[in-house]
N, C-alpha and C positions, 0 to 999 in steps of 0.2 A: 132360405135362412135369413134371419134378421139378427142384428146386433145393436145394442144400445150404443150411444155415443161414447167415445173415449173420454174419460174424465182426466183433468190434470192430476198428476201424482198417481196415475194408474198403478194398481198393485199387481195386476195380472188378469187372467181371463177366467170367467166362470161359465162352465158348460151347463146349460139347462135344457129342458124339453117340455113343451107345453102339454097339458092334458088334452085328450081327445074325447069325443062324444061317448065312447064306450068305456070311459073311466069307471062307471058303475059296475063293470064286470071284473074289476081288479081282484086279485087273489087276496083272501084273508085266511090266516092260519091260526093265530092265537087269540083272535077276538071274534065276537059275533058280527055277522053281516048286518049293517044298518043302511038305510037309504043315503045316497050321496047326491048332493046338488051340484051338477056339473057346471052350471053357470057360476055358482058361487065359488067353486074350485078354480075356475078360470080367473075370476077376480082376485082370489087369494094368491094364485101363482103370479099374477101381474104385480101384486104388492111385494112378493118375495123377490122378483127380478128387480124391482125398483130399489129395494133395500140394498141389494148387491151393488147396483150401479151407483147409488148415493154414497156407498162406502169406498168407491174408487175402483171397482172391478168392472172390466169390460164384459158385458153379457153376450155370449156367443150361443145362439140357439141351434141345437140339433134338430134336424127336420122332424116334424111330428110323425107319429107312427100309428095311424088308424089300424085297428086289428090287434094292437098290442096295448091293452088298457093300462098295464103297469109301467109303460115306457117313461112316464113322467118321473119315475124314481131312477133317474139317469145314473146315479152313483153306482148302482149294482152292476153296470155293464163295463166299467173301466176303472182301473187303479192307476193313478199317475204318480210316478216316482221320479223326481227331478224332471227331466224332459223325455221320459219314456212312458208311453201309454200301454199298459198291460190290459188287453181286451179279455174279459172274463168269459167263462162258460157258465151261465146262471144255473143254479140248482133246480129251478122250476123249468121244465122243458118248454112250456108255453112262452117263456120270456127270451128264448135264445134268438128269435128273429129281431130283437131290439138292437143287437150288437152291430149289425151292418151300418146302420145310420150313425152310430157313435164312432165307428171306425172312420167314416167319411169326415166327420167333424174334427177328430184329433189329427187326421192327416192334413186338413186345412190349416191347422195350427202349427204344422211343421214338427210334430212330435215323432220320435222314433216309436215304432209299433212292434209289440210282442203280443203273443196270445196264448191262452191256456187251451190245451187240446184234450179231446176225449181220451179216457173216460172221466178225467178230473172235472169237478164242479167247484165254482167259487163265485160268490156274490161280493161286489165291492162294498156293500154295507157291512160285511164281516171284517173289513180291514181298517184298522186305526193306526196311523203313523204318528209316533212320538219320538222326535229326534231320529236316531239311527235304528230305532226298534219299530218293527212292523208287527203289531198284534193282529192275529187272525182268528176269528171265531170259528170253532169247529162245532157245527150244529146241523140243522136240517137242510141248509142250502149249500154249505161248503163242506166238502169231504176231505179225507186225508190226502188223496192224490192231488187235489187242488192246492192244499197247503204245500205239498212237496214241490209242485211245479212253480208256485210263486216264490218259494225259497230259492230255487235254482236260478230264477230270473233276477232277483234283487240282491242276492249275496255278492255278486261282482260289483254292485253299486255301494258296497259297504253297509248294507242293511242286514239286520238280524231278525228273522221271523220267530215270533213267540206265539205258539198256538194257545188258544183259550177255550176250554169247554164251556158250552152254554147250557142254560137250564130254562126251558119253556119260554124262549124269546126268539123272535124272528132272526135278528142279526146282532152281531156284537155291538154295533153302534146304536142299537135299540136300548142297550143297557149301560153304555159307557162312552164318553167322549173326553177329550183333553182340553184343558185351558191353555192359553198361550205360555204359561209358566211351566207347563209339563205336568201339573197335577191333574188328577183324574176325577171327573164327576161320574158317579156310578150308582146303580141299583144293585147293591152287593148280593142280594139273594138270588140274582139271575146269573151270577158269574162263578166260575171256579175260584176258590179262595186263594189268596196269597200270590197272585200273578203280578198285580200292579203294585209298584213301590209306594206311591203316595196317593191315597184315595179320599175324596170328599163325598160322603153319602148324601143323597138328595131325598127329599120327601115326596116330590111330585114325579110321576112317571116321565113326563116331558122335560123335567128339570135336568136330566142327564144328557140331553141333546143340545149341544151348542156347536156353532161353526165359528171358529176364530177368524174374523175378517182382517185383523191386524193384531198388534200387541195389546190392544185395549178393547176394541169393539168385539162383541159376541152376538151373533145371530141366535135368537132363542124364540121359542113359540110363546104365543099369548096364553097358552094353557098352562104355563109354569110361572105364574106371577110371584110366588114366594121365592123361588129360586132366582128369578131376575133381581128381586130386591136384595137377596143375599150377595149376589155377584156384584151389584152396584156398591154394596157396603164394603166389599173387598177392593174397590177401586177400579173395577171393570165398567164398561159402558154397554149395557144390554141394548141390542137392536131388536125390538119385539115385532114379530110378524104373526098374523093370524093364518094358520094353515089347517083349520079345524076339519074341513071336508076331506083333506088328504090324510089326516090322522085317522079317519074312519077306516082307512085301508092299510093301517099300520105304517103309514109314512111319518117322517119327522123332518126337521130342518136339514139334517145332514144328507138325506138321500135325494134331495131335490136339486143338487148341484155337485159339480166337481171343480175344485179350484186348481187352476194351472198357473203357477208362478213364473215370472220371467226367467229367462236363462241367466245364470249368474255371470257377471262380467269377468 
């Protein structure tokens, strides 16, 4: 395990997992398979980690997982609510071996650990937290039992689970993410209508994928330049990263990290 140096004004910890040589064998569901340059993906992942560190996050690396080509998409294996880490049961059986390494990492961070149990399935990429609401995509990777189990875990924490039906998209956060002010960036045609209260439609597919690093800075892919310009015009600060090789496997900026905020005083 490696970690970047702690920056002054540290905001919390970002869990990440480096790609392995078998990345090219990652699962694709809604896109055609195209060649992936692993060396370029490693360089891009290093740039992604650097962006997190530069924004004041301590980067905590989950041990690499050779034999699990999709393990770089670490978000799918754990949902962090306050200081509780909910270990998921990924909808793709080939991804379930990824969870053990993530459990080790969250225990190193001192988080309380809960887990989803069979037969339920849930991918972390289907979970979007906005205030006390936890939106959960009901699609190909997350089933009704996974939604029920997550609801039972987070309800005592004051969270309300809101299921969202998905259309031809891998995960909920492939189609929608939230800005720091709680408004939603979305590709509306991929979502059940009327679920989200305030939505800003985007024109670029990658434009709906942002990671709020603080109240102003937004991590966003280089493949969404028009969206980045619009967000800058609204007073946000886009932090642009190139993750093009990982996008070939239906990855986006959200699925490459899990942000763990410090315990409230």
